[in-house]
C-alpha positions in Angstrom: -26.2 -61.0 -15.4 -25.1 -58.3 -17.9 -21.9 -56.6 -16.8 -22.0 -52.9 -17.7 -19.1 -50.4 -17.8 -19.8 -46.6 -17.9 -17.5 -44.0 -19.6 -18.5 -40.3 -19.1 -16.5 -37.4 -18.0 -19.2 -36.2 -15.6 -19.2 -38.0 -12.3 -22.8 -37.1 -11.6 -23.9 -38.7 -14.9 -22.1 -41.9 -14.1 -23.6 -42.0 -10.6 -27.0 -41.2 -12.0 -26.9 -44.0 -14.4 -25.6 -46.4 -11.8 -28.5 -45.4 -9.5 -31.0 -45.6 -12.3 -30.0 -49.2 -13.0 -29.7 -50.3 -9.4 -33.0 -52.1 -9.4 -32.4 -54.0 -12.7 -32.0 -57.7 -11.7 -30.1 -58.5 -14.9 -27.8 -55.5 -15.2 -24.9 -54.7 -12.9 -22.4 -51.8 -13.2 -18.9 -53.3 -12.8 -16.9 -50.1 -13.3 -16.7 -46.6 -14.6 -14.3 -43.9 -15.6 -14.1 -40.4 -17.1 -11.7 -40.6 -20.0 -11.2 -42.7 -23.1 -7.6 -43.5 -22.1 -8.8 -44.9 -18.8 -11.6 -46.8 -20.5 -9.2 -48.8 -22.7 -7.3 -50.2 -19.7 -10.2 -50.5 -17.3 -12.4 -52.3 -19.7 -9.6 -54.8 -20.3 -9.4 -55.3 -16.5 -13.1 -55.5 -15.7 -14.1 -57.4 -18.8 -17.7 -56.1 -19.1 -20.3 -57.3 -21.6 -21.4 -53.9 -22.5 -19.8 -50.4 -22.5 -21.9 -47.2 -22.4 -19.6 -44.7 -24.0 -20.0 -41.0 -24.1 -18.7 -39.5 -27.3 -17.4 -36.1 -26.1 -14.6 -36.8 -23.6 -11.6 -34.9 -22.5 -8.6 -35.9 -24.6 -9.4 -39.1 -26.6 -12.9 -39.2 -27.9 -15.3 -41.9 -27.2 -15.2 -43.0 -30.8 -11.4 -43.4 -30.7 -11.6 -45.3 -27.4 -14.3 -47.6 -28.9 -11.9 -48.5 -31.8 -9.2 -49.5 -29.3 -11.6 -51.4 -27.1 -12.9 -53.3 -30.1 -9.4 -54.1 -31.3 -8.7 -55.6 -27.8 -11.9 -57.6 -27.6 -14.4 -57.7 -30.5 -16.9 -59.4 -28.2 -17.3 -56.3 -26.0 -20.5 -54.5 -27.0 -20.3 -50.7 -27.2 -23.2 -48.2 -27.1 -22.3 -44.6 -28.0 -24.1 -41.8 -26.1 -24.1 -38.2 -27.3 -25.9 -34.9 -26.6 -26.8 -34.5 -30.3 -27.3 -36.9 -33.1 -24.8 -36.2 -35.9 -24.2 -38.1 -39.1 -20.4 -37.8 -38.8 -20.5 -39.3 -35.3 -22.8 -42.1 -36.5 -20.6 -42.8 -39.5 -17.4 -42.8 -37.5 -19.0 -45.0 -34.9 -20.2 -47.6 -37.4 -16.8 -47.7 -38.9 -15.4 -48.5 -35.4 -17.9 -51.3 -34.9 -20.4 -49.8 -32.4 -23.3 -51.9 -31.4 -25.7 -49.1 -30.6 -26.1 -45.3 -30.4 -28.6 -43.4 -28.2 -29.1 -39.7 -27.4 -27.9 -38.6 -23.9 -31.4 -37.5 -23.0 -32.9 -41.0 -23.5 -35.2 -42.3 -20.8 -34.5 -45.2 -18.5 -36.5 -47.7 -20.6 -34.6 -46.8 -23.8 -31.3 -47.2 -22.1 -32.2 -50.6 -20.6 -33.6 -51.7 -24.0 -30.4 -50.7 -25.7 -28.2 -52.6 -23.2 -30.3 -55.8 -23.3 -30.5 -55.6 -27.2 -26.8 -55.3 -27.8 -26.0 -57.9 -25.1 -28.3 -60.3 -27.1 -26.2 -59.8 -30.2 -28.3 -57.3 -32.1 -27.7 -53.6 -32.8 -29.8 -50.8 -31.2 -30.5 -47.4 -32.7 -33.3 -45.1 -31.7 -35.9 -44.1 -34.3 -34.2 -40.8 -35.1 -30.9 -42.5 -35.7 -32.4 -45.3 -37.8 -34.0 -42.6 -39.9 -30.6 -41.1 -40.6 -29.1 -44.5 -41.6 -32.1 -45.2 -43.9 -31.9 -41.8 -45.5 -28.2 -42.2 -46.4 -28.9 -45.7 -47.7 -31.8 -44.5 -49.7 -29.8 -41.7 -51.3 -26.9 -43.9 -52.2 -29.2 -46.7 -53.5 -31.1 -44.2 -55.6 -28.0 -43.2 -57.4 -27.0 -45.7 -60.1 -23.6 -47.2 -59.5 -21.9 -47.4 -62.9 -18.6 -49.1 -63.7 -15.9 -46.7 -62.7 -14.3 -47.1 -66.2 -17.5 -45.7 -67.8 -18.2 -42.6 -65.8 -19.3 -39.8 -68.2 -16.7 -37.2 -69.3 -14.1 -38.5 -66.9 -16.1 -37.6 -63.8 -14.7 -39.1 -60.6 -16.9 -41.3 -58.5 -17.3 -38.5 -56.0 -18.2 -36.0 -58.7 -20.8 -38.5 -60.0 -22.4 -38.7 -56.6 -22.5 -34.9 -56.3 -24.1 -34.7 -59.7 -26.8 -37.2 -58.8 -27.5 -35.5 -55.5 -27.9 -32.1 -57.2 -30.3 -33.8 -59.7 -32.3 -35.0 -56.7 -32.8 -31.4 -55.5 -30.2 -31.5 -52.7 -28.6 -28.2 -51.7 -24.9 -27.7 -51.0 -25.4 -28.1 -47.2 -27.5 -31.3 -47.7 -24.9 -32.8 -50.1 -22.1 -32.0 -47.7 -23.9 -33.7 -44.8 -24.8 -36.7 -46.9 -21.3 -37.3 -48.2 -19.5 -36.2 -45.0 -17.6 -33.4 -46.8 -17.4 -29.6 -46.4 -19.7 -27.2 -48.3 -16.6 -25.7 -49.9 -15.6 -29.2 -51.2 -19.1 -29.6 -52.6 -18.7 -26.3 -54.4 -15.4 -27.3 -55.8 -16.8 -30.6 -57.1 -19.7 -28.8 -58.8 -17.2 -26.5 -60.5 -15.3 -29.4 -61.8 -18.4 -31.2 -63.0 -19.7 -28.0 -64.8 -16.3 -27.7 -66.5 -16.0 -31.4 -67.5 -19.6 -31.5 -68.9 -19.5 -28.1 -70.5 -22.5 -26.8 -68.5 -23.1 -23.4 -66.9 -25.1 -23.9 -63.7 -27.0 -26.2 -61.4 -30.2 -26.1 -63.5 -28.2 -27.5 -66.5 -26.7 -30.1 -64.2 -30.2 -31.3 -63.3 -31.3 -31.5 -66.9 -28.1 -33.4 -67.8 -28.6 -35.9 -65.0 -32.3 -36.6 -66.0 -31.5 -36.7 -69.7 -28.7 -39.2 -69.1 -30.7 -41.3 -66.6 -28.2 -40.8 -63.8 -30.8 -40.8 -61.1 -33.3 -43.7 -60.9 -36.9 -42.8 -61.1 
């Protein structure tokens, strides 16, 4: 029997999920609460196998609560749930050791599959979230990773990444989302790159990156 704990600040949502899973012979809800602070203590008391954790909670976020829960017991599986899929949530969750991530509008079958999958020791991400993970991996793999001591014209590693993404045709907003930085920071990096390389605009940055084989074909 998979012991499940629910964390969501809406009582109706917790009750709805409990009712939805009531006829699952291998899943039982052993507890629930509405805040991250409560989750930390109640998960320790109820010792569930899997925690279904809403990200947006009052006070402590679900991501922060996940980090505390994982520090208490790394064997507890945590699935994050959110209204929208955001790269920053995904990245922060992965850093905290989440085992799965599903949208809040997922159907019953998806939720059950996620619970059973993480309980079995595997990670569970929906197709849309897997696509985000793959895109980030692809972008970073496509950029050559030089020895930090040999970056051209004293570029920092971050400036080198920005240069490569510009050469790949990414706009400021896309670069900001990919690197989890603000658009203003991207613009600042681009200014430093132009100055260090003695170039005038993004078009020249692209030509420079291609000429110097910074982006793999």
